[in-house]
N, C-alpha and C positions, 0 to 999 in steps of 0.2 A: 682130721680137722682142717678146714680150709685156711688159706693164707689170710683172707679177710677176717676170719674169726680170730686168728692169732693176733692180728693187729688190734682188733677191738679189745681182746683180753689184755694186751700190753698197755693200751691206752687207759683201760679201767684201773690197772695196777698202778700206773703213774698218778692217776687222779686220787687214788686211795692212799698214796704214800703220805705218811704224817709229816707235817711241816712244823718245825720248831722255831722258837725265837732265839736260839743260841747263836752266839757270835763267834766264839773261839772253837771252831771245829776244823778238822783236818782239811776238808774241801775248801773252806773259806781261807785258810792259811795258804793253800796252794794258789788260789785265785789272787790273794794279796801279793804273793811272790811274783806271779806273772805280771801283775800290775807294776811292780817295782822294776821289772825288766825293761819296760817301755822307755823310760828316760835314759837308762844305761845304753840301750840300743841306739838311741838318737845321738847321744854324746859320742859313742864310739864311731858312728858313721860320720859325724861332723869332723872328728879328729883324723879321719882317714883310715881307720882300722876296719876296712870293708869286710874281711873274712871273719873277724871276731864279732863284728856287728851282725853279720849274717847268721852266725852260730847262735847268738843270743836271741835273735828274732825267731829262728827256727825252733829253738828250745821252748820259747814262750808260746809259739803257735802250735807246736807238736804236742804240748801237754794240755791242750784245750779240753780233751775228752776225759782226762784223768779225774779232775775234781768232780765232774758230774757222775762218773762211774762209781767213785768212792762214796759219794753222798747217797746214791741209790742202794748200793750193795751193803752199806753199813747203817742204813736207815738214819742218816744224819742230814737229810734235806732241811735247809733252813730258809727263812724269809730273806735274810741277808744274802745267802748264796744264790737264790733265785734272781736277785737283782745284780749281784756282783759279777757272776759268771758271764752273762750276755754283755754287760757293760764293759768288761775287760776285753771281750772279743771285739766290740765296736771300737774301743780306744786303740787296740792293737792294729786293727784294720786301718784306722786313720793315721796312726804313726807310720805304718808301712808305706802308704802312698806319699806321705810327707817326706819320708826318707828317700823314696825313689825320685821324688821331685827335686830334692837337694842334689842328687847325683845325676839327674837328667836322663833317667832310663825308662820313663813312663810318659806317654803323651798327656798333655794337660786335660784333654776331654775325659780320659779315663779317670784321672784324679778327681775331676769335678763331679763325675757321676758317683764315684765311691763316697766322696765326702758328703754330697747332698743326700744320698741314700742312707748312709749311716747316721748322719745328723738327724734326719727325719725319724729314724727308728729310735734314736736316743731320746730326743726331745718329745716326740709323740708318745713313746712308751712311758716316759716319766710323768707326763701330764695326765694320761689316762689312769695311771696307777694312783697318783696323788689325789686327783679330783673324783674319779669314779670307782677306784679300786678294781680297775680292769687290767688284766695281764694276759696278753696274747701269747700262748706257748710257742716256743721255737719248733718248727717242723723239721723233719729229717732233711728235706731238700735244701732248707736254709743252711743246715750244718755242712752239707756237701758243697754248697756254693762258697761258704767261708773257707773250707778246706782247700778247694781249688784256687781261690784267690791267695791264700797264704803260701801254697806251694809255688804259685806263679811269682809271688813277691820274692821268695827265697831264691828262685832261679834268676830273677832280674838283679837282685842284690849281688849274687855270686858272679853273675855276668860271664859264665863259662859252663859248658862250651857254647860257642856261637854257631848258629846254623843259618844257611842262606834263606832269604825270603822267597815267596812265590813269584814276585815280579809282575803281579797282575794289576797293581795300582801304583801310579807314580805320585805317592803322597807320603810325606814324612810322618804324618800323624797316624799312619796305619802300619806300624811295624809288623813285619811278618808277611804282609800282603805286598809290600814293595820289595825291591831287590836287595836292600841292605841286610847284612848279617845281623842277627838278633838272637838274644838268649831264648832257649827253649821255653822259659817260663812264661813268655807272652801268650802262648796258646792256652795255658792253664788260666791265665788272667781273663782271656776272652770267654772261655767256657764258664768260669766262675761268675763273671759279670753278667752274662746272659741269664744264668740260673738265678742270680741274686735279684735281677729285675723282675723275673717271673714270681719269685717268692715274695717280693715286696708288694706286688699286686694282691697276692693272697693275704698278706698281713693287713693291708689297708682295708680290704673287704671284710675280713674277720673283725677288725677293730671297729669298723662302722656298724656292724651288726651288734656287737657287744655294747657299743655306745648308745645305740638306739634303744636297746633293751634296758640299759641302766636309766636312761632318761624317762622311759615309760614307767619304770618302777618309781622314780622320784615323783612323777606326775600323779601316780596313783596314791 
């Protein structure tokens, strides 16, 4: 059986997975706990507990896949979970860049790109779901981009070990490319950012197609 056939079978299985209206499920509880970790992380970082804050952020980010895996393997996929899981990812991403802004370890342009991108996905996704009942599924490349960014944020929060930059650009807003020492995490951030922008284009195109189809159905 070819790889393409396997992917089609997996996609069909995901589409056929029953979705319930249950609220109190194990995956939803895990997502709620991850959500509660976000303010804890920001408070610890503000109070100067960098290592503990990094641990909390890494724990919240590292358990991203657990709730989805449990939901699929135990057949407890719920409508709330389909909304809560990606929303927690977006909020965790936003809190990560805000935390790095507070400690001054991430250029402002990267923070702006991440905030605009995730704000667009949050607001746009909520509007399409509430107005047209459209939900664009998260693709694997989007999950990889999120993972790269989370790993990069952990490295920048930990700020150790530092490695020398390439020294090919004399610009403070390009850490890693200038000569200043920087955390290894910046390279994961660059890779995740590039992949995130590519997947955003896919999400926008997919959403426009779904929106056009929904509007055609309404007109008919």
